[in-house]
C-alpha positions in Angstrom: 0.0 0.0 -0.1 1.4 3.5 -0.9 2.1 5.7 1.9 0.3 9.1 1.9 3.7 10.9 1.6 4.5 9.0 -1.6 1.1 9.7 -3.1 1.3 13.3 -2.1 4.7 13.5 -3.9 3.3 11.8 -7.0 0.4 14.1 -7.2 2.7 17.1 -6.6 4.9 16.0 -9.5 2.1 15.3 -11.7 0.7 18.8 -10.9 4.0 20.6 -11.8 4.3 18.8 -15.1 0.6 19.9 -15.9 1.6 23.4 -14.9 4.7 23.4 -17.0 2.8 22.0 -20.1 0.0 24.7 -19.7 2.6 27.4 -19.4 4.5 26.2 -22.5 1.2 26.1 -24.4 0.2 29.6 -23.2 3.7 30.8 -24.3 3.4 29.3 -27.7 0.1 30.7 -28.3 1.2 34.1 -27.3 4.2 33.8 -29.8 1.8 32.6 -32.5 -0.7 35.5 -31.7 2.3 38.0 -31.9 3.5 36.6 -35.3 0.0 36.7 -36.7 -0.4 40.4 -35.7 2.9 41.0 -37.2 1.9 39.7 -40.6 -1.3 41.9 -40.3 0.9 45.0 -39.6 3.0 44.1 -42.7 0.1 44.8 -45.0 1.2 48.4 -44.5 4.6 48.5 -42.7 7.9 47.3 -44.5 9.9 44.9 -42.2 13.1 46.5 -40.7 14.6 43.1 -40.2 13.9 39.5 -40.2 14.9 36.3 -38.4 17.4 35.4 -41.1 19.1 38.8 -40.9 19.5 38.5 -37.1 20.7 34.9 -37.6 23.3 35.9 -40.0 24.3 38.8 -37.8 24.9 36.5 -34.8 26.8 34.0 -36.8 29.2 36.8 -38.1 30.2 37.5 -34.5 31.8 34.0 -34.3 33.3 34.2 -37.8 36.5 36.0 -39.1 34.6 37.0 -42.3 33.7 40.7 -42.5 29.8 41.2 -42.5 28.2 44.1 -44.3 24.4 44.4 -44.3 22.9 45.3 -47.7 19.2 45.7 -47.4 16.9 48.2 -48.9 13.2 47.9 -49.3 11.8 49.2 -52.5 8.2 49.1 -53.8 7.2 46.3 -56.1 7.0 48.7 -59.1 10.7 49.5 -58.7 11.6 45.8 -59.4 11.5 44.9 -62.9 8.6 42.5 -64.1 11.5 40.2 -65.6 13.0 40.0 -62.0 9.6 39.2 -60.5 8.9 36.5 -63.1 12.3 34.9 -62.9 11.8 34.4 -59.3 8.4 33.0 -59.5 9.4 30.7 -62.4 12.5 29.6 -60.3 10.9 29.2 -56.9 7.1 28.8 -57.1 5.7 28.4 -60.6 2.1 28.0 -59.4 2.4 31.2 -57.2 -0.8 32.6 -58.5 -2.8 29.4 -58.5 -2.3 28.1 -54.9 -3.4 29.5 -51.5 -0.1 29.1 -49.7 0.5 25.4 -50.2 1.4 23.8 -53.6 -0.1 20.4 -53.1 0.7 19.4 -56.6 4.5 20.2 -56.1 4.4 18.5 -52.6 3.2 15.3 -54.2 5.8 15.5 -56.9 8.6 16.1 -54.4 7.4 13.2 -52.3 7.4 10.9 -55.0 11.0 12.3 -56.1 12.2 11.6 -52.3 11.1 8.1 -52.6 13.0 7.7 -55.8 16.0 9.7 -54.5 15.9 12.2 -57.4 14.7 15.3 -55.9 15.1 18.2 -58.2 13.4 21.1 -56.4 11.8 22.0 -53.3 8.0 22.2 -52.6 8.0 25.3 -50.6 6.0 28.2 -51.8 7.0 31.9 -51.7 4.5 32.3 -48.9 5.9 29.5 -46.8 9.5 30.9 -47.5 8.5 34.4 -46.6 7.0 33.1 -43.2 10.2 31.1 -42.6 12.4 34.1 -43.5 10.5 36.5 -41.2 10.1 34.5 -38.2 12.1 31.2 -38.1 15.5 31.7 -39.8 17.1 28.9 -41.6 16.8 26.1 -38.9 14.9 23.1 -39.5 12.6 21.1 -37.1 9.2 19.6 -37.0 7.9 22.4 -34.5 9.1 25.0 -36.8 7.3 23.4 -39.9 4.1 23.2 -38.0 4.2 26.7 -36.8 5.2 28.0 -40.4 2.3 26.0 -41.8 -0.2 27.5 -39.4 0.9 31.0 -40.3 0.8 30.6 -44.1 -3.0 30.8 -44.4 -2.9 34.0 -42.3 -0.4 35.4 -44.7 -2.2 34.5 -47.6 -5.5 36.0 -46.3 -4.1 39.3 -44.7 -1.5 40.1 -47.4 -2.6 38.9 -50.8 -0.3 37.8 -53.6 1.0 41.2 -54.5 2.2 42.2 -51.1 3.5 38.7 -50.4 5.7 38.9 -53.7 6.8 42.4 -52.8 7.9 41.5 -49.2 9.7 38.1 -50.4 11.6 39.7 -53.0 12.7 42.5 -50.5 13.7 40.2 -47.6 15.1 37.2 -49.3 18.7 36.4 -49.0 20.7 36.8 -51.9 24.2 36.2 -50.7 26.5 37.3 -47.8 24.7 40.2 -46.0 22.7 40.7 -49.3 18.9 40.9 -48.9 16.2 41.7 -51.3 16.2 42.2 -55.1 17.5 45.8 -55.2 20.6 44.9 -53.0 21.3 41.9 -55.2 21.0 43.7 -58.4 23.4 46.5 -57.1 25.8 43.9 -55.6 26.1 41.6 -58.5 25.2 43.6 -61.6 25.7 47.4 -60.5 22.2 48.3 -61.5 18.9 49.0 -59.7 16.3 46.3 -59.6 14.0 48.2 -62.1 16.8 48.1 -64.6 17.9 44.6 -64.5 17.8 42.7 -67.7 15.9 39.4 -68.4 19.2 37.4 -68.6 20.5 39.1 -65.4 17.2 38.3 -63.5 17.3 34.8 -64.4 20.9 34.2 -63.2 20.1 36.1 -60.0 16.9 33.8 -59.4 19.0 30.6 -60.0 21.1 31.2 -57.0 18.2 31.7 -54.5 18.2 28.0 -53.4 21.8 28.4 -52.2 22.7 32.1 -52.1 25.7 31.7 -50.0 27.2 29.1 -52.2 26.2 30.1 -55.8 27.3 32.9 -57.9 25.2 34.2 -60.9 28.0 34.1 -63.3 28.2 30.3 -62.9 24.4 29.7 -63.2 24.2 29.9 -67.1 22.7 26.4 -67.3 20.0 26.6 -64.7 19.2 30.3 -65.7 18.5 28.9 -69.2 15.9 26.6 -67.6 14.4 29.5 -65.8 14.3 31.5 -69.0 12.3 28.7 -70.7 9.9 28.4 -67.8 9.3 32.1 -68.1 8.6 31.8 -71.9 6.4 28.8 -71.2 4.5 30.9 -68.5 3.9 33.6 -71.1 6.4 36.0 -69.8 
C-alpha cells in the first residue's frame, strides 16, 4: 500500500508537469498571436529586419569573415517585371494558382524523395516568406508546424502582390545581401528596376543556395528559368 507521503509527492510531481505544459502552451500561443499580428501589420509596414538577418548577424560574431548588411526595401513597381517573373518561375511556378501550399508540387517532391531524385523543393513563396520573417534557416518539426499555421494568415491578410513584394525584398541573395534591389546592385551594379531578363534569371538561379552560388556560374540553370518564363507567357 502506498504511503500518504509517496502519493502526495506523485500528485505534486504530476501537478508540476501539468503546470509546465500549460505554461508552455500559453507561451507558444502568445508567440503565434504576435506573429499573426505582425503579418497583419506587414500589410502596411515594411519589415526593418527578419529572423534570417538576425541569425546571420549573430553568426558573423563568431566568424572571421567581415559582414556588411545590404538591405533596402523598394516598392514592387521598382523591381522589374523580368525579376519578378524569374523568381516566380524559379521558386514557385504556381504562385498565383495556390493558396499558400502547392499540393501538386508537394506530391511530386514526395515521389522524387522516394526515388531519390529530388530536383526542386516544394515550399511556396508564402512559406519561404514566413520562414524568413520568423524562423530563420533552422529546420525542425515544430518550426514546420508553426510555419504551416501562419501561411494561411499571410495569404489572407497580405494577398499575392504584397507577399511577392515582401519576399523579393527580404530574401537572402548572398553574404549580407537581402532583397532584389541590393542583389542587383551588388552583382550587376544596376537597380532592380533596370535589371535585364538574363541577369534576372541568373540571380533567381542562386536563390536555393545564395551563400554558395554565384550568378555568373548559373548559365545552365538560368537557361531553364528563361524557358519556364517563356512557357508561362512572360
